[in-house]
C-alpha positions in Angstrom: 125.1 70.2 -2.5 124.0 69.7 1.1 127.5 70.1 2.4 127.9 73.3 0.2 124.7 74.8 1.7 125.8 74.0 5.2 129.2 75.6 4.6 127.5 78.7 3.1 125.1 79.0 6.1 128.1 78.6 8.5 130.1 81.3 6.7 127.0 83.7 6.8 126.5 83.0 10.5 130.3 83.6 11.2 130.2 86.9 9.3 127.1 88.0 11.3 128.8 87.2 14.6 132.0 89.0 13.6 129.9 92.1 12.6 128.0 92.1 15.9 131.3 91.9 17.8 132.7 94.8 15.9 129.6 96.9 16.7 130.1 96.3 20.4 132.8 98.9 21.3 133.9 100.5 24.5 132.4 103.8 23.5 129.0 102.3 23.3 129.0 100.2 26.4 130.7 102.8 28.7 127.6 104.8 29.6 125.7 101.6 30.4 128.5 100.4 32.6 128.3 103.7 34.5 124.6 103.3 34.8 125.0 99.8 36.2 127.6 101.1 38.7 125.1 103.6 39.9 122.5 100.9 40.2 124.9 98.8 42.3 125.7 101.8 44.5 122.0 102.6 45.1 121.0 99.0 45.9 123.9 98.7 48.3 122.3 101.4 50.5 119.5 98.9 51.4 121.6 96.2 53.1 123.8 98.9 54.7 120.7 100.5 56.2 119.6 97.1 57.5 122.8 96.8 59.6 122.4 100.5 60.6 125.5 101.7 58.7 123.7 105.0 57.9 126.6 107.0 56.7 127.6 104.3 54.2 124.0 104.0 53.1 123.8 107.7 52.4 127.2 107.6 50.6 125.9 104.7 48.4 122.9 106.9 47.2 125.2 109.9 46.8 127.6 107.8 44.6 124.6 106.7 42.5 123.9 110.3 41.8 127.5 110.8 40.7 127.3 107.9 38.3 123.9 109.2 37.1 125.5 112.5 36.1 128.5 110.7 34.5 126.6 108.2 32.3 124.5 110.9 30.7 127.5 113.1 29.9 129.5 110.1 28.7 126.6 109.1 26.3 126.5 112.6 24.9 130.3 113.0 24.5 130.7 109.6 22.9 127.6 109.8 20.8 126.3 106.6 22.4 122.7 107.7 23.0 120.3 104.8 22.5 116.8 103.7 23.5 118.4 100.8 25.4 120.5 103.2 27.5 117.5 105.4 28.2 115.4 102.5 29.5 118.3 101.1 31.5 118.9 104.5 33.1 115.3 104.9 34.1 115.1 101.4 35.6 118.4 102.1 37.6 117.0 105.5 38.7 113.8 103.9 40.0 115.8 101.6 42.2 118.6 104.0 43.2 116.5 107.1 43.7 113.0 105.7 44.3 113.2 102.3 46.2 116.5 102.7 48.0 115.8 106.1 49.6 112.3 105.0 50.7 113.6 101.8 52.3 116.4 103.7 54.1 113.9 106.3 55.3 111.6 103.6 56.5 114.3 101.8 58.5 115.7 105.0 59.8 112.5 106.7 61.0 109.2 105.6 59.4 109.2 102.1 60.9 108.1 103.5 64.2 104.7 104.3 62.6 104.1 100.8 61.5 101.9 100.4 58.4 101.4 104.1 58.0 105.1 104.6 57.7 105.4 101.9 55.1 102.5 103.5 53.2 104.4 106.8 53.1 107.4 105.1 51.7 105.3 103.4 49.1 103.8 106.8 48.1 107.4 108.1 47.4 108.2 105.0 45.3 105.0 105.4 43.3 105.6 109.1 42.6 109.2 108.3 41.6 107.9 105.7 39.0 105.3 108.2 37.7 108.0 110.9 37.4 110.4 108.6 35.5 107.6 107.3 33.2 106.6 110.9 32.3 110.2 111.8 31.7 110.6 109.0 29.2 107.5 110.0 27.3 108.7 113.7 27.2 112.1 112.6 26.1 110.6 110.5 23.3 108.6 113.6 22.2 111.5 116.0 22.6 109.5 117.8 25.3 112.2 117.7 28.0 114.7 120.3 28.9 115.8 122.2 25.8 117.9 125.3 24.9 114.8 127.4 24.7 113.3 125.9 27.9 116.2 124.7 30.0 114.2 123.4 32.9 112.9 120.0 34.1 109.2 119.5 34.5 108.8 118.5 38.2 111.5 117.5 40.6 114.0 115.0 39.2 114.3 111.7 41.1 118.0 112.2 42.0 117.1 115.6 43.6 114.1 113.9 45.4 116.4 111.2 46.7 118.8 113.9 48.0 116.0 115.5 49.9 115.1 112.1 51.4 118.6 111.8 52.7 118.7 115.4 54.1 117.3 114.5 57.6 120.0 111.9 58.0 122.8 114.3 56.9 121.5 116.9 59.3 121.4 114.4 62.1 125.0 113.3 61.3 126.0 117.0 61.7 123.8 118.3 64.5 122.9 115.2 66.5 120.0 115.3 69.0 117.6 113.0 67.2 115.2 115.8 66.1 115.6 114.9 62.4 114.8 111.2 63.1 111.2 112.1 63.9 108.6 110.5 61.5 106.8 113.8 61.2 109.9 115.3 59.6 110.0 112.5 57.1 106.3 112.7 56.4 106.8 116.4 55.5 109.8 115.5 53.3 107.9 112.8 51.5 104.9 115.1 51.0 107.1 117.8 49.5 109.2 115.5 47.2 106.2 113.4 46.0 104.1 116.5 45.1 107.1 118.1 43.4 107.9 115.0 41.3 104.5 114.6 39.8 103.9 118.3 39.4 104.6 120.4 36.3 106.6 123.0 38.3 109.8 123.9 36.5 113.0 123.0 38.3 116.7 123.8 37.5 118.5 121.8 34.8 122.2 122.1 34.1 121.9 120.2 30.8 121.6 123.3 28.6 123.5 125.9 30.6 125.5 128.1 28.3 129.1 127.6 29.1 130.3 131.1 28.7 133.8 132.1 30.0 132.2 133.7 33.1 130.1 130.6 33.8 133.3 128.4 33.5 135.2 130.7 35.8 132.3 130.6 38.3 132.1 126.8 38.1 135.9 126.5 38.6 135.8 128.7 41.7 132.9 126.8 43.1 134.7 123.5 42.7 137.9 124.9 44.3 135.8 125.8 47.3 133.5 122.8 47.2 136.0 119.9 47.1 138.0 120.9 50.3 134.7 121.6 52.2 133.3 118.3 51.0 136.4 116.5 52.4 136.5 118.4 55.7 132.7 118.7 56.3 130.9 116.3 54.0 127.4 116.3 55.5 127.3 120.1 56.2 128.5 120.8 52.7 126.0 118.5 51.0 123.2 119.9 53.1 124.1 123.5 52.2 124.3 122.7 48.5 120.9 121.0 48.7 119.4 124.0 50.5 120.8 126.3 47.9 119.2 124.1 45.2 115.9 124.4 46.9 116.2 128.2 47.1 116.8 128.4 43.3 113.4 126.8 42.5 111.3 129.9 43.1 113.6 131.9 40.8 113.4 129.3 38.1 109.6 129.3 38.4 109.5 133.1 38.0 111.9 133.0 35.1 110.0 130.2 33.3 106.7 132.2 33.7 108.3 135.3 32.2 109.7 133.3 29.3 106.3 131.7 28.7 104.6 135.1 28.8 107.1 136.5 26.3 106.6 133.5 24.1 102.8 133.9 24.2 103.1 137.6 23.4 105.3 136.8 20.4 102.8 134.3 19.1 100.0 136.8 19.4 102.0 139.5 17.6 102.8 137.1 14.8 99.2 136.1 14.5 98.1 139.7 14.4 100.6 140.4 11.6 99.3 137.4 9.6 95.7 138.7 10.1 96.6 142.1 8.8 98.4 140.6 5.8 95.4 138.5 5.0 93.1 141.5 5.2 95.3 143.5 2.9 95.3 140.6 0.4 91.5 140.5 0.4 91.1 144.3 0.0 93.7 144.6 -2.9 91.8 144.9 -6.2 92.5 142.3 -8.8 93.0 143.2 -12.5 92.1 140.8 -15.2 93.7 141.2 -18.6 91.7 140.3 -21.6 
């Protein structure tokens, strides 16, 4: 009897192991692999900055942004969205777009300010953590970017990291040392930190309607963007980032108009309901005996 029970337990354990292995497929792990690749790219920027390989450090953070875009799209295309992937993505983003840019900025410029410079870098890290935590809560409540409200709340951490790298990219292109000034980075950190923890709507491409005109425009943009990126990488990236910043006021205005229209619609619906209730109250009732 004892041997029979042991064999039965072993068969049950073997069946469970086989089932678990079958559940682990390439489709499910591919987004997480891309997330980890982005994490490795972002972390690599720190030792590269320590040896003053600034262009490679910026490239590492830029590659982390590429992987961050790919893992989300891969998860949606493969139907591999999971709570584990969401938490892993947030942890990777905190390192790649919160800690790594702050360390690079500190080594590049803020270190000349001593403890004040390190405090500024810490403020950026803290605001990045707050932004990601709020994003996770909003995603869990389905309060993030939607078809009806296709905007992010606050500045996303990848965009904030890109702004943190902007002084370096401008210095690569223009030289002169002006953009290495700690005052420049204090202004950048103040802007990005406030924007990350704010409720200001910012552009989101997640729910853009891919109409034929939009696809043609994207195709034309890529045909122009790729050659320029190869020939003039830092100038091209800086220009794209500047254009992104210029779209924020238009997004704010559009979001306010949409919110006002939504409020007017709700008021109109409530007024119709009140009128209907009053009509029901005034309507005489007939009782049949």
